[in-house]
N, C-alpha and C positions, 0 to 999 in steps of 0.2 A: 241465666242464660240463651243461647243463642239458638235460633231457628234448626239450622241442620243440627246442633248439636243434641235439639230436641226429640229431633226423628231420627237420630241413630238411638237414643232412650228408647224407643218406641219399638217392638216385638211385634212386627203384624202376622196375620194369620199365612197368608202368601206373602213369599217377599223373593225378590231378584236375588240374583245370584252375589253380590255386593251387600246384602243385609241375609242371605242365608252364611255368606264365609266370614261374615263377622260373630254374626251369631252361635256358629259353632268354631272359632278361636282357628278357623285355619285361612290357608291365602287365596284373591278369588281364582288361580289357577289352577289350585288343587283340586279346589271344591270344583271347576268346569271337568278336571279329566273324571275325577269321581263321576260326574251326571254322569258325563260322557261313557265311561264304562259300566253302567247300574251298579254300580256302589252302593250308592246312595240314593234313597226316592226322590226322585224331582220328576217333571215334565215340563213340555216345551207347548209355549204360548207364542205361537206364530215361530218365530225361529229363538228364540229367548227363553232358556232356562227358568223356570218355578220352582217352588218349594214350598209344602204345608210346613208351619212349625209343628202341627200334631203329629204330622208323619216322621219328620226329623226327630223328635222326641222318641215317639214310638222305636224309634230304627236305633236310634242312641241305648236306648233302655235294651235292646237284643244287644248290640253288641258289647255292652257293660257287662250283660248277662253268659255272653260266650268267652268273654275273657277270661271271667272269676272260674269258668267248667277249665280251660285251657290251662288256666295256672295252679290250679287245685286239683288236677287229676284223678292224682289218690283218692282223695275222700270221697270221689263219685267209687270209683271203679277197687277190685279189690288189690291190697297191695300183693304183690309176688312175694309166694315163700325162698326162703334162701335154697340151695343145696347143702346137703352137710357135707362135712367139710371131711376126706380120709386122712388117716392119723399116717405120719411117714412110713414107709418101709410096706406098706401091705399091699 
């Protein structure tokens, strides 16, 4: 295996935007936008964005938990009771 391919398989604790976007499976442009907007946990070292793997993992866990609650709100909240139907002519 080539050295550059081996480096891509290695996941570091602190990643640059290219490594982090590969780790998350999104484009570098999208990750840059997310970092700039504060949507994804990131910090700047000089003028370059950096991403801690452990913080990204925690963030992904929180995002997946939040999406589960949004997809199944009736399992968390009480279901609405239906109103009784009035008979015709009453």
